[in-house]
C-alpha positions as CSV (number, residue, x, y, z in Angstrom):
1,M,101.1,89.6,91.5
2,T,101.7,93.2,92.0
3,T,105.5,94.2,92.4
4,K,106.8,97.2,94.0
5,I,108.5,98.3,90.8
6,K,105.3,98.1,89.0
7,V,103.3,100.1,91.5
8,I,106.0,102.9,91.4
9,K,106.1,103.1,87.7
10,E,102.3,103.3,87.5
11,F,102.3,106.1,90.2
12,N,104.9,107.9,88.3
13,E,103.0,107.5,85.1
14,I,99.8,108.9,86.8
15,L,101.5,111.8,88.4
16,E,103.2,112.8,85.2
17,Y,99.8,112.6,83.4
18,L,98.4,114.9,86.3
19,L,101.2,117.2,85.8
20,I,100.4,117.5,81.9
21,Q,96.8,117.9,82.7
22,V,97.5,120.8,85.1
23,T,100.2,122.6,83.0
24,P,97.9,125.3,81.9
25,L,97.5,126.1,85.6
26,I,101.0,125.6,87.1
27,G,103.3,125.8,84.0
28,D,105.4,123.1,82.5
29,K,108.5,123.6,84.8
30,Y,107.1,121.3,87.3
31,H,106.6,118.6,84.8
32,N,110.2,119.0,83.5
33,R,111.5,118.9,87.2
34,F,109.5,115.8,87.9
35,K,111.0,114.0,85.0
36,Q,114.5,114.9,86.1
37,I,113.5,113.5,89.6
38,V,112.3,110.3,88.4
39,K,115.5,109.8,86.5
40,A,117.5,110.4,89.5
41,N,115.3,108.7,92.1
42,I,112.3,106.8,90.9
43,T,110.8,106.2,94.4
44,L,111.0,109.9,95.5
45,P,107.8,111.1,94.2
46,I,105.8,108.1,96.0
47,E,107.6,108.6,99.1
48,Q,107.1,112.3,99.2
49,F,103.6,111.9,98.3
50,L,103.0,109.4,101.2
51,V,104.8,111.6,103.7
52,H,102.5,114.6,102.8
53,I,99.1,113.1,101.8
54,L,98.9,110.0,103.9
55,P,98.2,112.0,107.1
56,K,95.4,113.6,105.0
57,R,94.0,110.3,103.6
58,D,90.5,110.9,105.0
59,K,90.4,114.3,103.2
60,V,91.3,112.7,99.8
61,L,88.8,109.9,100.1
62,N,86.2,112.2,101.0
63,K,87.1,114.7,98.4
64,D,87.5,117.5,101.2
65,E,88.4,120.5,99.2
66,S,90.0,122.1,102.4
67,L,93.1,119.8,101.3
68,F,93.7,122.2,98.7
69,D,93.9,125.2,101.2
70,S,97.5,126.6,100.9
71,N,97.5,127.1,104.6
72,L,96.7,123.5,105.3
73,L,99.4,122.3,103.1
74,A,101.9,125.0,104.0
75,E,102.2,123.1,107.3
76,T,104.1,120.2,105.8
77,F,105.7,121.7,102.8
78,D,108.6,124.3,102.4
79,D,108.4,126.7,99.5
80,N,110.8,125.1,97.2
81,D,109.1,121.8,97.5
82,L,108.0,120.5,94.0
83,L,105.3,118.4,95.4
84,S,103.7,121.2,97.4
85,K,103.3,123.1,94.0
86,I,101.7,120.1,92.5
87,L,99.4,119.4,95.3
88,T,98.2,123.0,95.9
89,L,97.9,123.3,92.3
90,E,99.4,126.8,92.8
91,N,96.4,127.9,94.6
92,N,94.3,127.6,91.4
93,Y,92.2,124.7,92.4
94,K,89.2,126.9,93.5
95,E,89.1,128.5,90.1
96,L,88.6,125.0,88.3
97,Q,85.2,123.9,86.7
98,Q,83.6,121.0,88.7
99,S,84.5,118.5,86.0
100,S,88.1,119.4,86.5
101,K,87.8,119.1,90.3
102,D,86.5,115.8,89.8
103,N,89.2,114.6,87.7
104,I,91.9,116.0,90.1
105,W,90.2,113.9,92.9
106,D,90.2,110.8,90.6
107,F,93.9,111.5,90.2
108,F,94.6,111.9,94.0
109,Q,92.6,108.8,94.9
110,A,94.4,106.7,92.4
111,L,97.7,107.8,93.7
112,L,96.7,107.3,97.2
113,I,95.6,103.8,96.4
114,L,99.0,103.0,94.6
115,G,100.8,104.6,97.6
116,E,99.0,102.2,100.0
117,D,100.1,99.4,97.9
118,Y,103.5,100.4,97.9
119,I,103.5,100.4,101.7
120,R,102.0,97.0,101.7
121,L,104.7,95.8,99.3
122,T,107.5,97.3,101.3
123,H,106.6,96.2,104.7
């Protein structure tokens, strides 16, 4: 049986690994900030991810690259939002090689599945 805490921890581990992988693109300040956030509120990353990505679920499942269009995500994020910087990959997504893009989609789909598990376990 999967518990809510297990899902949250797995989500945070995957998101942290994603941050480590994209550090060359976006720098390490987001990874450092993420660690601080998790210490203060372990559920904040998954809850914010769901707020911003669940409405765009089909784009994640279909690997629709317009998800990374800064104009699309700008509709829901403010400029200081840590998650927006992660999710837009600082506008560097289009410059990635295809294998890196595929890896990003794997991360996003895994995070989405865990987010949906979290919703099921919460309600």
